N, C-alpha and C positions, 0 to 999 in steps of 0.2 A: 529452494526457498529464497524469497526475495526480501530485501530490507525495505521497511516502510517507516516513514517518520510520522509521528503524531504530535500535535500541539493542542494545548488547552488555550482557548481564546476567550476574551470577554465578548459577550454577545452585544457588540456595538459597532457602528460604522467605522471604517478605516482599519480595523484589525487585519482583515484578510488582505486588503490592498497593500499593506505594509510588507507582508510576506511575499506576495506575488511580485511586487516591484523589486524587492531584494533578490529574488530568484532571477528575474529578468535581467537586472543590472549585473549579475554574476554568471550569466549564460547557463543557468540551470533550467533544464526542460522538465516540466511536469508531464508525466506519462499517464498517471491515473490519480484521481482525487475523490475524496468523499468528505462531506461535512454533515455532522449531526449536531443537534443543539438541545439545550434545556433553556429555561427562562433566563439564566444568568450567564451560562458558558456554552461554548461550542467545542467540539473536537474536530480538528482538521487533520485528516489523514492523507498523505501523499506518497506516491512512488515517483522518484525523480531519477534522471539519468546520472547524476553525480551526488550520491547520498552523503559522502564525507564532506564535500564542499558545501552542501546544503546545511549540514549540521553546524559547520563553522560559521556560515552566513547567518543562520538563525541566532547563534550565540552572540554575534556582533550586534545584532539589532535587538537583543534582549528578549528573545522569544524562547521560552523553555520548550524542549522537545524530548521525546524518547524514541528509540528505535526498537522495532519489533520485527519478527519474521512472519511472512504470510506466504501463501501459495498462490500462484497465478496458473489457472487451469484453462486450457483451450477446450471449448465445449461445442458440440454440434447438437446434442440431444439433452436438453436441460432436465427433462423428466427422468431420464436414466441416471443422470448425475445425482439428483435428489433421492432417488430410490436406493442408490449405492450408499449414500451417506446414512440414510435411515437404517438400512439393513446391517450396516457395520457400526451402528451406534455412535456415529460421529456427530458431535454437537457443533453447530456453527455459532461462533461468538459474534461475528459480523461478516458481511459480504457486500461487495459492490462491483459494478461492471467496469472493466477497463475499456472495452469496446463491445461491439455486438457479438463477438466470438470468444471473449475472455472474461473470466471472473476472478476477482481477487477475493480469497477466502482465508479467514482466520478460524481454525478449528480449536476446540478446547485441548486437543492432543494433536499438534501439528505434525509430529513425526508419523503417527499412525495414519493420519490423513494422507500424507505424502506417499507412504508405502502402499496404501490401498489404491489410491488413484493411479500411481505408477504401475502397479501390478495389473490393473484393469486396462492399461494402454492409453490413459488420458495423456494428452500433451501437457507437460508442466514446464513453464518457462523458468530458466535459470538466470543468474546474475549476468552472464554473458549476453543474454538476449535483451537485457534491459539497460544495464549500466554502461557508461562511458569510462574508459580507463582514466583513473584519477591520479596516477603517479606523477604526471607533469602539470597537474592543476595547482593553482594557488590555494 
């Protein structure tokens, strides 16, 4: 399971740039991201290489965020993946692509999703596959 940061943003110019600039200024690399919106607000979800540093950076610039856990699953056959989710009664709360071979997935029951996908032999990325060691970071 991987840490994902989520932020509620006003749906107006400059909100996203403020975050991207702060990450860039602090050498925080965005690995995957997703933006969804309503008329007034947006939700910006990111997976970064230095999540603890990113949380501190967001706090410094006044952006409220929360951390949740998601799965990143390597896929080769997407139809099979969705069949497995359906047959095991896993509900997808949200999902987005990390690249053409990986999905970021938030299930309603993340532990069950992990156990099922792992037992079926899906490649699941762990923190060591994504995050940079932060013990020496500011």
